[in-house]
N, C-alpha and C positions, 0 to 999 in steps of 0.2 A: 322351553315351550312358549309359544306365542300367547299373548293375552286374547281372550275371546273377542273383546271390542275391536282389536286390530283385525282379526279375521273377519268379523262382521263388516267392518268398514271396507275391507278388500272386496267382499261380495257385493256391497252396494256400488263400489267402483266398477265391478264387472258388469252390473246392470247398466251403469252409465256408459261403459264401453260398448255394450251391445246396442244401446240406443244411438250411439255415434256411428256405429257400423251400419245400422239399419234405421235410416231416418224416419221411415213410416211408423216405427215403434216408439219414436220420441214421445215421452210422456205417458205411454201406455201403462206401464207398471204403476205409476203414481195415480193416474186416473182410476185404474182398476182398484187400487188400494182405497181410494176415497169412496168409490161406489160400494166396495166390499164392507167398509166400516158402517156406512149408512144402512146397507142391507142387513148386516148382522145385528145391528141395534133394532131394526124393524122386526126381526125374528125373535128378539128377546134373549139373544145369546148372552152368556156371562161376559164380564169385562175381560177375563182371560181368553175366552174364545174369540171375542172381537179383536183383541190384540193379535192373537195367533193368525186369524183370518187376514187381517191387514198386512201382517208381515209376510204371510204366504203369497198374498197378492203382489207384493213388491218383487218377490223372487220367482214367481210362477214360471216365467219364460226364460230364466237364466240359462237353461240348457241350449238356447239358440246361439249362444256364444260359440258352440262347437259345430255349428252348421256352416258348410262352405258358402262363401259369398255368391257363387253361381246359382245356388238354390235360394238362399235367404233373400237376395236382392232381385230375383227374377221378376220381370215386369209382365209376365203372362202366366197362364195356368201351368201348374207343375205337372210334369210327366209322372206316370206311376212310380218310377224309381226315385224321382226327386221327392215326391210326396212321402214315400217310405222313409227317405233320409230325413225329411223335415219332422216326421213323427218321432224320430229319435231324440228330439229336444227334451221330451219328458224324462227319458232314461238318463240323459246326460245331466240334466238338472238334479234329478234324484241322487245321482252319484256325487255331484258337487256338494250338495247339502249333507250327504252322509259323512263327509270329511270335516264338517264344521259342527262341533258339539252343540252349540247354541241354536243351530238350524235343523237339527235332526227331526225335531217334532213337526217341521214343515214339509217333510218328505211326502206324506200322503197327498197333500195339496199339489205339490210340484209334479209328482208322478201321475196323478190320476185326474188332472183337470181337463182331459179330453175323453174321458170315459162317458158312455151313454147308458141309460138305464136298460136298454134292450140288448146290451152286450156288443154293440157294433162299434164302440169307441176303441181307443188305444191308450196305453200300450198293452194292457192285460185283458181286454175284453170283459171287464167286470160288469156285473149286472146288479141292478136294484140296490139293496142295502149293503152289498159288498163294496160299493163305492162310498168312501168316507163322506159324511155330510158336507164338510167344508170344501171338498173337491167338487161335489155336486153344485154347491153355491158358486164356486169359482168359475165353473163352466158357464153358468148363466151370465155372470158379470163379464167374463172374458169375451163371450160371443157378442154381448151388447156393445162393448167398447170397440171391438174389431169391426162391427158393422157400421158404427157411427163415426168412424174416423177414416180418412183417406188411406188407401193401400196402393201398392204399385200397380195392381191389376184392376182397380175400380175406384170411383169417387165415394165419398162418405154418404151413407144413407140417412134419411130423416129418422128421428127417434121413433115416430109412430110405425114406420116400416120395420125397424129393428124389433119393436115390441111384437109386431105381427109374426116375424120370423121365429121369435122365442115361443110364441103361442103355437105356431105350426110344429115346431120341434117337440113341444109337449104333446101335441096331438099324435105325432109319430111314435111316441113312446121313448124319446131320447131324454126328456127332462120331466121332473115332477111338476104337474100343473099348479099345485098349490104354491110351490116355491116361485114359479114364474109369475103367478098372479101377485104375490107379495112383492116381488122385485119391481113389477110394473107400478104397483101402488106407491112404492117408495120413490120411484122415478118421477111419477106425476106430482107427488107432494113436493119433491125437491127441485123440479124443473130441470132435470138432467138434459144436457145437450152433448152431442158428440164433439 
């Protein structure tokens, strides 16, 4: 049987491989992990929860390794079928983490980081408290970094514009407003930039 550290190192190598395949994701996992740690400390989470959240941030998109290049690297808006395929990254990532004993506790973050409070998210259409708290937090952090960095289909947005989008998503019922407010406060204090 393999040592857990070897398996963990393999998963980190998979994240690096994903970032090599998908240049626009380069550094995404590590930026998100840094934001996640600051956000979790701002919320007063325990040291164990902060660590879990940071680790979940590193691997949250690992399932994209199973998405075909034609979809992952597309430089324009995804067609409905392509978008459905891209959504599978949460399930692929969940399955990958299920095979690594030391990462099983991260599965709720990996699987549910695209859920929305109103049930319109994916992959399970979870609502409100059915969405694990750390997955709710990950969604906020992930959206912020995605908006403030360049993507194949658009340039990076200014931080203030990203904050406005998060506030609008809270108004739509997708995110908890109190969590979005705390994230923005942390960002202002730490001078986050995309």
